[in-house]
DSSP file (Angstrom, degrees, kcal/mol; ACC not computed):
  #  RESIDUE AA STRUCTURE BP1 BP2  ACC     N-H-->O    O-->H-N    N-H-->O    O-->H-N    TCO  KAPPA ALPHA  PHI   PSI    X-CA   Y-CA   Z-CA
    1    1 A D              0   0    0      0, 0.0     2,-0.3     0, 0.0     3,-0.1   0.000 360.0 360.0 360.0 -17.5    0.0    0.0    0.0
    2    2 A T     >  -     0   0    0      1,-0.1     4,-2.1     0, 0.0     5,-0.2  -0.940 360.0-113.6-138.3 162.4    3.0    2.3    0.3
    3    3 A A  H  > S+     0   0    0     -2,-0.3     4,-2.7     1,-0.2     5,-0.2   0.893 118.5  54.9 -60.6 -39.7    6.5    2.6   -1.1
    4    4 A N  H  > S+     0   0    0      1,-0.2     4,-2.3     2,-0.2    -1,-0.2   0.886 106.8  50.4 -62.8 -38.5    8.0    1.8    2.3
    5    5 A S  H  > S+     0   0    0      2,-0.2     4,-1.2     1,-0.2    -1,-0.2   0.924 111.6  47.9 -63.9 -44.1    5.9   -1.4    2.5
    6    6 A A  H  <>S+     0   0    0     -4,-2.1     5,-2.3     1,-0.2     3,-0.5   0.926 113.3  47.0 -63.2 -44.4    7.1   -2.5   -0.9
    7    7 A E  H ><5S+     0   0    0     -4,-2.7     3,-1.5     1,-0.2    -1,-0.2   0.868 108.1  56.3 -66.4 -36.0   10.8   -1.7    0.0
    8    8 A G  H 3<5S+     0   0    0     -4,-2.3    -1,-0.2     1,-0.3    -2,-0.2   0.774 104.1  54.6 -64.8 -25.5   10.4   -3.5    3.3
    9    9 A A  T 3<5S-     0   0    0     -4,-1.2    -1,-0.3    -3,-0.5    -2,-0.2   0.374 129.8 -96.0 -88.5   3.5    9.3   -6.6    1.4
   10   10 A G  T < 5S+     0   0    0     -3,-1.5    -3,-0.2     1,-0.3     2,-0.2   0.438  82.5 129.8 100.8  -0.6   12.5   -6.5   -0.7
   11   11 A F      < -     0   0    0     -5,-2.3    -1,-0.3    -6,-0.2     2,-0.3  -0.526  39.3-156.0 -85.6 156.0   11.2   -4.6   -3.8
   12   12 A I        -     0   0    0     14,-0.6     2,-0.2    -2,-0.2     3,-0.1  -0.870  32.5 -82.9-126.5 162.9   13.0   -1.5   -5.2
   13   13 A L        -     0   0    0     -2,-0.3     8,-0.6     6,-0.1    15,-0.1  -0.446  56.7-104.9 -64.5 131.1   11.9    1.4   -7.3
   14   14 A A    >   -     0   0    0     -2,-0.2     3,-1.8     6,-0.1     6,-0.2  -0.203  21.9-120.0 -58.8 147.5   11.8    0.4  -11.0
   15   15 A R  T 3  S+     0   0    0      1,-0.3     5,-0.2     9,-0.2    -1,-0.1   0.764 111.0  63.7 -58.7 -26.2   14.6    1.8  -13.1
   16   16 A T  T 3  S+     0   0    0      2,-0.1    -1,-0.3     5,-0.1    -2,-0.1   0.583  88.6  83.8 -80.1  -9.5   12.1    3.6  -15.3
   17   17 A H  S X  S-     0   0    0     -3,-1.8     3,-2.5     1,-0.1     2,-0.1  -0.655  97.2 -93.5 -90.1 148.5   10.9    5.8  -12.4
   18   18 A P  T 3  S+     0   0    0      0, 0.0     3,-0.1     0, 0.0    -1,-0.1  -0.427 117.8  22.9 -56.7 130.0   12.7    9.0  -11.5
   19   19 A G  T 3  S+     0   0    0      1,-0.4     2,-0.1    -2,-0.1    -6,-0.1   0.292  92.5 130.9  92.2  -9.7   15.2    8.0   -8.8
   20   20 A G    <   -     0   0    0     -3,-2.5     2,-0.5    -5,-0.2    -1,-0.4  -0.482  62.6-112.6 -74.4 149.1   15.2    4.4   -9.8
   21   21 A S    >   -     0   0    0     -8,-0.6     3,-0.6     1,-0.1    -6,-0.1  -0.714  14.2-157.3 -89.3 124.9   18.7    2.8  -10.2
   22   22 A A  T 3  S+     0   0    0     -2,-0.5    -1,-0.1     1,-0.2    -7,-0.1   0.733  97.1  50.5 -67.8 -21.3   19.8    1.9  -13.7
   23   23 A D  T 3  S+     0   0    0      2,-0.0     7,-0.3    -8,-0.0     2,-0.3   0.594  90.4  96.7 -92.3 -12.3   22.3   -0.6  -12.1
   24   24 A A    <   -     0   0    0     -3,-0.6     5,-0.2     5,-0.1    -9,-0.2  -0.568  63.9-143.2 -84.3 140.7   19.8   -2.3   -9.8
   25   25 A G  B >   -A   28   0A   0      3,-1.5     3,-1.6    -2,-0.3     7,-0.2  -0.089  47.0 -73.3 -83.2-168.3   18.1   -5.6  -10.7
   26   26 A P  T 3  S+     0   0    0      0, 0.0   -14,-0.6     0, 0.0     3,-0.1   0.728 135.8  34.3 -64.6 -21.9   14.6   -6.5   -9.9
   27   27 A Y  T 3  S-     0   0    0      1,-0.5     2,-0.1   -16,-0.1     5,-0.0  -0.078 124.3 -90.4-122.4  32.5   15.5   -7.1   -6.2
   28   28 A G  B X  S-A   25   0A   0     -3,-1.6     3,-1.8    -7,-0.1    -3,-1.5  -0.337  79.4  -7.4  93.9-174.1   18.1   -4.4   -5.8
   29   29 A S  T 3  S+     0   0    0      1,-0.3    -5,-0.1    -5,-0.2     3,-0.1  -0.290 128.6  26.9 -57.6 134.9   21.8   -4.3   -6.3
   30   30 A G  T 3  S+     0   0    0      1,-0.4    43,-2.3    -7,-0.3    44,-0.4   0.466  99.3 106.4  90.0   1.8   23.3   -7.8   -6.9
   31   31 A S  E <   -B   72   0B   0     -3,-1.8    -1,-0.4    41,-0.2     2,-0.4  -0.795  47.4-166.8-111.6 159.1   20.1   -9.2   -8.5
   32   32 A H  E     -B   71   0B   0     39,-2.4    39,-2.7    -2,-0.3     3,-0.1  -0.996  22.4-117.0-145.7 135.9   19.4   -9.9  -12.1
   33   33 A A        -     0   0    0     -2,-0.4     2,-0.2    37,-0.2    37,-0.2  -0.287  45.8 -90.0 -65.4 156.9   16.2  -10.7  -14.0
   34   34 A V        -     0   0    0     35,-0.5    -1,-0.1     1,-0.1     6,-0.1  -0.504  45.8-115.3 -68.8 134.3   15.9  -14.1  -15.7
   35   35 A E    >   -     0   0    0      4,-0.8     3,-1.9    -2,-0.2    -1,-0.1  -0.342  24.0-112.1 -67.5 153.0   17.2  -14.1  -19.2
   36   36 A A  T 3  S+     0   0    0      1,-0.3    -1,-0.1     2,-0.1    -2,-0.1   0.833 120.5  46.9 -56.4 -34.1   14.7  -14.7  -22.0
   37   37 A N  T 3  S-     0   0    0      2,-0.1    -1,-0.3     1,-0.0    -2,-0.1   0.418 115.0-116.7 -90.5   2.5   16.3  -18.0  -22.8
   38   38 A G    <   +     0   0    0     -3,-1.9    30,-0.2     1,-0.2    -2,-0.1   0.441  66.1 142.3  81.4  -0.3   16.4  -19.0  -19.1
   39   39 A S        -     0   0    0      1,-0.1    -4,-0.8    -5,-0.1    -1,-0.2  -0.289  59.6 -97.2 -75.5 160.8   20.2  -19.1  -18.9
   40   40 A M        -     0   0    0     -6,-0.1     2,-0.1     1,-0.1    -1,-0.1  -0.612  38.1-124.5 -76.2 127.5   22.3  -18.0  -16.0
   41   41 A P    >   -     0   0    0      0, 0.0     3,-2.1     0, 0.0    -1,-0.1  -0.468  40.4 -88.4 -69.4 145.5   23.6  -14.4  -16.4
   42   42 A D  T 3  S+     0   0    0      1,-0.3     3,-0.0    -2,-0.1    31,-0.0  -0.315 113.8  12.8 -55.5 128.4   27.4  -14.1  -16.1
   43   43 A G  T 3  S+     0   0    0     -3,-0.1     2,-0.5     1,-0.1    -1,-0.3   0.467 106.3  95.2  85.0   2.3   28.4  -13.6  -12.4
   44   44 A Y    <   +     0   0    0     -3,-2.1    29,-0.2     1,-0.1    -1,-0.1  -0.815  33.6 146.7-127.3  90.1   24.9  -14.5  -11.0
   45   45 A E        +     0   0    0     -2,-0.5     2,-0.5    27,-0.3    28,-0.2   0.453  41.8  97.4-106.9  -0.7   24.8  -18.2  -10.0
   46   46 A I  E     -C   72   0B   0     26,-2.1    26,-2.3    11,-0.1     2,-0.4  -0.791  65.5-142.9 -93.9 127.1   22.5  -18.0   -7.0
   47   47 A K  E     -CD  71  56B   0      9,-2.1     9,-2.9    -2,-0.5     2,-0.4  -0.722  11.5-159.3 -91.9 133.1   18.9  -18.9   -7.9
   48   48 A G  E     -CD  70  55B   0     22,-3.0    21,-2.9    -2,-0.4    22,-1.1  -0.926   7.3-153.7-112.2 137.8   16.0  -17.1   -6.2
   49   49 A N  E  >> - D   0  54B   0      5,-3.0     4,-1.8    -2,-0.4     5,-1.0  -0.941   5.2-165.4-108.6 112.2   12.5  -18.5   -5.9
   50   50 A V  T  45S+     0   0    0     -2,-0.6    -1,-0.1     1,-0.2    18,-0.0   0.865  83.9  56.1 -68.5 -38.3   10.1  -15.5   -5.6
   51   51 A D  T  45S+     0   0    0      1,-0.2    -1,-0.2     2,-0.1    -2,-0.0   0.911 122.4  25.9 -62.2 -43.1    7.1  -17.6   -4.4
   52   52 A S  T  45S-     0   0    0      2,-0.1    -1,-0.2    -3,-0.0    -2,-0.2   0.614  97.9-132.3 -94.5 -14.8    8.9  -19.0   -1.4
   53   53 A M  T  <5 +     0   0    0     -4,-1.8    31,-2.3     1,-0.3     2,-0.3   0.847  62.6 134.6  59.6  36.0   11.4  -16.2   -1.0
   54   54 A L  E   < -De  49  84B   0     -5,-1.0    -5,-3.0    29,-0.3     2,-0.3  -0.832  43.4-150.5-110.0 151.4   14.2  -18.8   -0.8
   55   55 A Y  E     -De  48  85B   0     29,-2.3    31,-2.4    -2,-0.3     2,-0.5  -0.924   3.3-150.4-121.7 153.8   17.5  -18.8   -2.5
   56   56 A H  E     -D   47   0B   0     -9,-2.9    -9,-2.1    -2,-0.3     2,-0.1  -0.977   4.0-156.4-126.0 120.0   19.7  -21.7   -3.6
   57   57 A R    >   -     0   0    0     -2,-0.5     3,-1.8   -11,-0.2     6,-0.1  -0.359  42.8 -95.2 -80.3 172.9   23.5  -21.7   -3.9
   58   58 A T  T 3  S+     0   0    0      1,-0.3     6,-0.1    -2,-0.1     5,-0.1   0.710 123.2  61.6 -65.3 -19.0   25.2  -24.2   -6.2
   59   59 A D  T 3  S+     0   0    0      4,-0.1    -1,-0.3     3,-0.1     2,-0.2   0.373  76.1 118.9 -89.7   6.2   25.7  -26.6   -3.3
   60   60 A S    X   -     0   0    0     -3,-1.8     3,-1.5    29,-0.2     4,-0.3  -0.481  69.8-132.6 -68.3 139.3   22.0  -27.0   -2.7
   61   61 A Y  T 3  S+     0   0    0     27,-3.8     3,-0.2     1,-0.3    -1,-0.1   0.808 109.5  42.9 -60.6 -28.2   20.7  -30.6   -3.2
   62   62 A N  T 3> S+     0   0    0     26,-0.3     4,-1.5     1,-0.2     3,-0.4   0.230  79.3 111.2-102.7  12.7   17.9  -29.1   -5.3
   63   63 A Y  T X4 S+     0   0    0     -3,-1.5     3,-0.6     1,-0.2    -1,-0.2   0.920  79.1  47.9 -55.5 -47.9   20.0  -26.6   -7.3
   64   64 A G  T 34 S+     0   0    0     -4,-0.3    -1,-0.2     1,-0.2    -2,-0.1   0.816 115.4  44.9 -64.5 -30.9   19.6  -28.4  -10.6
   65   65 A A  T 34 S+     0   0    0     -3,-0.4     2,-0.4    -4,-0.1    -1,-0.2   0.621  92.8  98.3 -87.9 -14.0   15.9  -28.9  -10.2
   66   66 A T    <<  -     0   0    0     -4,-1.5     2,-0.6    -3,-0.6   -18,-0.0  -0.607  64.9-146.7 -80.4 129.8   15.2  -25.3   -9.1
   67   67 A V        -     0   0    0     -2,-0.4     2,-0.2   -20,-0.0    -2,-0.1  -0.860  21.6-127.5 -94.5 119.8   14.0  -22.9  -11.7
   68   68 A A        +     0   0    0     -2,-0.6   -19,-0.2   -30,-0.2     3,-0.1  -0.470  28.4 178.4 -69.8 132.5   15.4  -19.4  -11.1
   69   69 A E  S    S+     0   0    0    -21,-2.9   -35,-0.5     1,-0.5     2,-0.3   0.528  81.9   6.5-103.7 -15.5   12.8  -16.7  -11.0
   70   70 A V  E    S- C   0  48B   0    -22,-1.1   -22,-3.0   -37,-0.2    -1,-0.5  -0.942  75.8-136.5-157.4 151.5   15.6  -14.2  -10.1
   71   71 A W  E     -BC  32  47B   0    -39,-2.7   -39,-2.4    -2,-0.3     2,-0.3  -0.864  14.0-162.0-113.8 148.8   19.4  -14.5  -10.0
   72   72 A F  E     -BC  31  46B   0    -26,-2.3   -26,-2.1    -2,-0.3   -27,-0.3  -0.945  19.6-146.3-127.8 151.1   21.8  -13.1   -7.4
   73   73 A D  S    S+     0   0    0    -43,-2.3     2,-0.3    -2,-0.3   -28,-0.2   0.801  84.7  10.7 -84.0 -30.4   25.5  -12.6   -7.4
   74   74 A T  S  > S-     0   0    0    -44,-0.4     4,-1.8     1,-0.1    -1,-0.2  -0.951  71.5-115.0-142.5 161.5   26.0  -13.4   -3.7
   75   75 A A  H  > S+     0   0    0     -2,-0.3     4,-2.7     1,-0.2     5,-0.2   0.868 117.6  58.5 -62.5 -36.4   24.2  -14.8   -0.8
   76   76 A D  H  > S+     0   0    0      1,-0.2     4,-2.4     2,-0.2    -1,-0.2   0.895 104.5  50.0 -61.1 -40.0   24.4  -11.4    0.9
   77   77 A S  H  > S+     0   0    0      2,-0.2     4,-1.2     1,-0.2    -1,-0.2   0.909 111.2  49.1 -64.4 -41.7   22.6   -9.8   -2.1
   78   78 A A  H  <>S+     0   0    0     -4,-1.8     5,-2.5     1,-0.2     3,-0.3   0.923 113.4  46.0 -63.3 -44.2   19.8  -12.5   -1.8
   79   79 A E  H ><5S+     0   0    0     -4,-2.7     3,-1.5     1,-0.2    -2,-0.2   0.864 107.9  56.1 -68.9 -35.4   19.5  -11.9    1.9
   80   80 A A  H 3<5S+     0   0    0     -4,-2.4    -1,-0.2     1,-0.3    -2,-0.2   0.799 105.3  54.5 -64.5 -27.0   19.4   -8.1    1.5
   81   81 A A  T 3<5S-     0   0    0     -4,-1.2    -1,-0.3    -3,-0.3    -2,-0.2   0.434 128.5 -99.3 -85.7   0.1   16.5   -8.6   -0.9
   82   82 A G  T < 5S+     0   0    0     -3,-1.5    -3,-0.2     1,-0.3     2,-0.2   0.541  77.9 137.0  96.2   8.1   14.6  -10.6    1.8
   83   83 A F      < -     0   0    0     -5,-2.5     2,-0.4    -6,-0.2    -1,-0.3  -0.574  40.7-145.8 -87.5 153.2   15.4  -14.1    0.6
   84   84 A T  E     -e   54   0B   0    -31,-2.3   -29,-2.3    -2,-0.2     2,-0.1  -0.913  27.4 -98.2-118.7 144.3   16.3  -16.9    3.0
   85   85 A L  E     -e   55   0B   0     -2,-0.4   -29,-0.2   -31,-0.2     4,-0.1  -0.409  44.5-116.1 -61.2 129.0   18.7  -19.8    2.4
   86   86 A A    >   -     0   0    0    -31,-2.4     3,-0.6    -2,-0.1   -29,-0.1  -0.300  15.4-124.5 -64.2 151.4   16.8  -22.9    1.4
   87   87 A K  T 3  S+     0   0    0      1,-0.2    -1,-0.1   -27,-0.0    -2,-0.1   0.371  94.6  89.1 -79.2   5.5   17.1  -25.9    3.8
   88   88 A T  T 3   +     0   0    0      2,-0.0   -27,-3.8     3,-0.0   -26,-0.3   0.126  64.5 104.8 -92.3  21.2   18.3  -28.1    0.9
   89   89 A H  S <  S-     0   0    0     -3,-0.6   -29,-0.2   -29,-0.3     3,-0.1  -0.682  86.0 -84.1 -98.2 155.1   22.0  -27.3    1.6
   90   90 A P    >   -     0   0    0      0, 0.0     3,-1.3     0, 0.0    -1,-0.1  -0.243  60.7 -89.2 -54.9 144.8   24.5  -29.6    3.3
   91   91 A K  T 3  S+     0   0    0      1,-0.2    -3,-0.0     2,-0.1    -4,-0.0  -0.206 111.4  29.5 -56.1 143.3   24.3  -29.3    7.1
   92   92 A G  T 3         0   0    0     -3,-0.1    -1,-0.2     1,-0.0     0, 0.0   0.479 360.0 360.0  86.5   2.8   26.6  -26.7    8.6
   93   93 A N    <         0   0    0     -3,-1.3    -2,-0.1    -4,-0.1    -1,-0.0   0.374 360.0 360.0-116.1 360.0   26.5  -24.3    5.7
């Protein structure tokens, strides 16, 4: 209902709006939209699932089966966007 609510949920102002960042992806700095062909963008290997708000690193047991809805360059970028590490990672990581 407000810009603050949207930003609190991890959304950022679109690049097309005055004040929007041309360098920011759909979930802020360090995020990247899914390519039209579904391939991984260079430098963005972390998969984000928007419905669950979970992210998967390459060591996730389900990484290969997970369809990225957004890509992140680092776990820190995913967490800054409000995503949580999926429980499908090896214990202790």
